[in-house]
N, C-alpha and C positions, 0 to 999 in steps of 0.2 A: 637383461633377468642381474636380482643378485645374488651374489655366488653360495655356495651353502656354509660354509665359514663365518659368512656375514649374516645367516639369516636367523639368529638368536638374539644376534646386539638389534636389528632392526625390528626382531617382536617384542622385544621390550619394548622402544623405544614408543613403538604404536599402542601399545598397552597403555604407557605413562600416558599415552596423548591423547588417549580416548578418556583418560579418568581428569584430563584438565588439567595433567601436570607437565606443562608445555615445556618451563625450561628445566626442568628434570630429563625429560627425553631429549630436547634440545643438546645438555651436558652428557648423556652419553653419545647421541654422534658424532656430537663434536670429540669426545674422547677416542672415540672408533677411531675420526679422522687423523688424529692425529700419531696414530698405529698403524695405520692404512689409510694413507693418503690420496694412493688411486684408488680407492675402493669403489667397483660400478654402483653404481644407480644414489647415492650416501647425497649429494647435492639436493637431488630428486625428494627424498623422504624429509631431508631440513628445509625445505622449501614447503614440504608440507606442513610441516608442524609449524613452523613461521606462519603459513598462512590461517591457518586451524586458531592461534593467538591472537590474530590479530596486529598482529605484526608485518605489513602488509612491505614496505620498501624493503626490510631482508629477505621477504619470501620472491620478491622478483630481485630478488640479487642472488638468490641460492635456483632458481628457479634460469637466469639465462643461464650461470655454470652448467648447468643438468643439462640446457640443448649444446653448449658447446660439447660435452662429452657423449650428446647421443641426441643432435639433432631432431629425428623423428619424434620424440618422444610430444607426445598430442597431447598428454596429462601438463606437463611442464605445458607446455604455448600455451594452452585454456587456463588455470592457474595463475598464470604471470599476469591475462589480461586481465580477468578477474583482482588481480592485486592492486594492477595500477589502477583501474575504477575505482574498487575500495581505500584506495587512498589517496584519492577525489584527483588523478589524473586521467581523463575518460578518452581524449586524442589519443592518449599513447596504449589503452586498451583494447581500443578497434581493431587494431591489424594484427595482433595474435587472435583477437575473439573472429576473424572474420576466418580467418584459418582452420580454427577449428570450434565445429557447431555440432557438436553430436554431447551431449551432456554427460559429465559423470561424477557421481555418485561425492567424493570428494570435496564437490563445490559446492554441495547445499545451494546449488541457487540454476536457471536456467539458464544459460548464457546466450539464448538467443536474446530473451527478454534484457538481460543485461547490455548486449550491444544496440536493441534497440532503443534504451535509456542513453548512450553514449555518445550516437549518431543524433539524438535528440538536445544531449549537453551541447556540442559541436553544432548546432543549429545543421545539420547533414539529415532535414524532414525525408524527404525522399528514400531515403537508404535506413531512415528510423519506420517506416512505416512498411518496407519490406520485411524487417526482420521481425516484427510485432506479426504481418500478415503469414508470415514460416511458423510461427508461437503459436499460432491459432489454427493452423493451417486453411488460410482461404486465399485463393488470385492477390497479388498482388496490388493490381490495380481496381481491386471491386469496391461496390460503396463500404462491405463488413470491414474489410481492411481502414478505409479512411476512418470508420468509426471505432474501431479499435486505437487507431492508432490518437483518436479527440481523446477517448477516455485516460490513454495514460499521459498526452499532454495535460489534461486537465488534472489527475493526481500529482502532476508534478509544477503545480502553477503557470503552464505558458500557454494560459486561457486566449492569448491573440489566436498561435497558432489551432489552437484548438476546438476554435468555433471557425476558422476558414477552413479543417479538415471538415469538420460536423457536418458543415456547409455544402461540402463535397459528396458527402455522404449522402444528403435530401438529394442533391441533385442528380447521382445516380441512381440513386433508388426512395421516392421520397415516401414509399410502403413500407421501409424496413423497419422492425421490432425497435423499440428504444434508441434510435436517430433523436427522435424531437424530442424526447427525456434528453437526452443529453443534451440538444443543444439549452433546450428548456435550464438546465442548471446552470450550462455556461449564463446563460444571460440572467438567471438567481443572481449567480456568483459576480455579478455585474451589476448588479441592482438595475438592471431591465426589466421593470417588474410586467409592464405589459407585452411587450416579447416575450416573458418568461413563461408568462401565463397564453399565450396564444400556440405554443411549442406542447406545452402540458395538454391542452385541448387534442389537439390532434392527437397526440399520441395514445390520448383515452379512445378516441376514436377508429383505430386501428387497435388498439391493444387494451379494452376495456377491462380485463380482468386482472389487472399491475398492480398492487396494490400499493406500489412505491409510489408511484405516479399520481394520483391522490392523495396519497402525503404531499407530494411536491406541490401538486398545485392547491391545496389547502396553505403551504406556508405560502406559498407568493398572496393568495387572498389575505392571510393574514399579515402581511407584508401593507399588503395594502387598502388593510381597518375593514375588510368585508369580513365579519367576523361568522356572520351566520351562513353564508358560504361556505366560508373554511370547516366549521363547525360537521358541515353534512357532507364533507369529503373527508373527512377525516373518520368519519364512522364506517363510512364506506370502506375506507382503508383499514379498520381495525376486522371488517365485518371479514373481510376475506385473509387478511391477514395477524391473528390475535399476537403474536408471539414478540413481533418489534418494535423497540420502547420507545420510537419516535412519534409515531401519533398521539400516542398518550400523553407525553409529554407538552406536543401542542396541542392535545383536547386541554389541557390543562391552564396552558398559556392563554386562549381563547378563554374559554370559559372566566376567568377571571378576570377579561377585557369588558366581555358582556357583564360581570357584577355579580358572575353564579361560581359561588365563590366554594363552595359542601361540594356542587358537581367537582367543583375544579379539582376538592382533595381528593374524592373517590378516583380520579383520573391518574393523579401524579403517584397515589399509595400505589396502583397497578404495576404504573412507570419502576416505582421502585422496589418492586417485591420480584420484579423480575433484573431490576439494575442497583442493587442498593446503593451500589460504591459512585452514583454521578450524581454530581456537584447542583447539577441544573434543576433536575425535580425537587430537590432539597429544599433550593432556595424557595422556587416558587412556592412550595408546600407551605414553605414560611410564609411567603406575604400577603397566600391563602388565608391559612388560621390568625394571623395579626387581624385581618378583616373579620372572620369569626369574633373574634373579640379571645379568640384564643391562646393570650400571653406565652404563658411558660412554653406551648408546645410549638409557638412561631419563633422562638428565641432557638430553643432546643436545634430544629431545622435550621436556624439559617447559620448557626454558628457548626456545626456538622458539615453544610456545604461551604462555609470559609475552610475548615480540616482539612475537606476532601480536594478541594478546589488548589490547596496550599501542596499538599504531599503531590496533585498530580505536579506543578509547576516544579518541581524540586527532583525531579525525576529526570534523569540525562535522555 
C-alpha cells in the first residue's frame, strides 16, 4: 500500500481522474515519480489513470512495472489483460485474464465476459464456452452454456460457429427455452427463410407467451411476402408487449405492402411516439403519406429520416 506521505498525492490524482482530467492526474503522478522514483504503487496508480483515459498500451507498460514491483497485484494483472483486449490484442489478454477472474470495480467490465470474447476471437471456442458458462453460473457442458455461447457468437458475427453451438444446444435439450428462437435468428441472418420459420414455430410451441418470437416469425413471413400471416403475428406480439417499437415498425411496413396506408400511418406514429429519433419509421411514414397524397407531410418525414440517418452514420 502507498505510504502515508504519498496519500495526499494519490488522492489528488484520483480526484482529477474521477473528473475526467486524466492528463492532469498523470502530470501529478509523474511529478511525484520525479521526486520519489521508488514510491510504492505509483506505477499501479499510473496504470489505472491510463486505463481510464483509454491509452491502453501505456496502461499495459505501467501495469508491467507495477507487477515487477508487486507480483501479487491482482488488480494490475486483470487491468493489464483488459488493456490488451481493448488495444485489439486479444491473444495477449488471455494469460493475465486467466490468472484473475474476480471483478474489480475499476475495470468497469466483467473480466469473465472479456475473457470469453478473447477466446472467441482467437478461435478457442471450448474455452470461450467455459468462460460464458462461468459468467452465467451454468455447467460448462450444458445446453444452456451452448445457448449462451451461440448468442455471444452471433453478436460478434461468428454466425457459422453460432449455428453449430445452437444446434448442439438443441441436441442436448430440445425443449430449452429460446434455443429454437436463436437458431431461427441465425437462419434469418443468413436469409434461410424456411428454416428460420420452422425454428420460430418450434419456439412458439414451447414458449407461446414470448412476444419477441411472434415478431421474429412475422419478420420471416414478411420476407416470404406472406403479409396476412405476418400481420396476425405482429398483432399478437403487440398484444403481449406494447412497449417494443419493432413490431409497430414492421406492422407499418406490412400494411404498406398490403396497400393499407392509413393504418400503416397509425402504426408508424405509435412507433415514433416511443422512439422519435429512429430514421426507419420516419422513412416508412413518408412513403405512406406520399401514397395518401399528403405531399408536404411526406417530404417532411423523408427529409427528417435522411437527417437522422446521416447523424447516426456520423457518430464514431
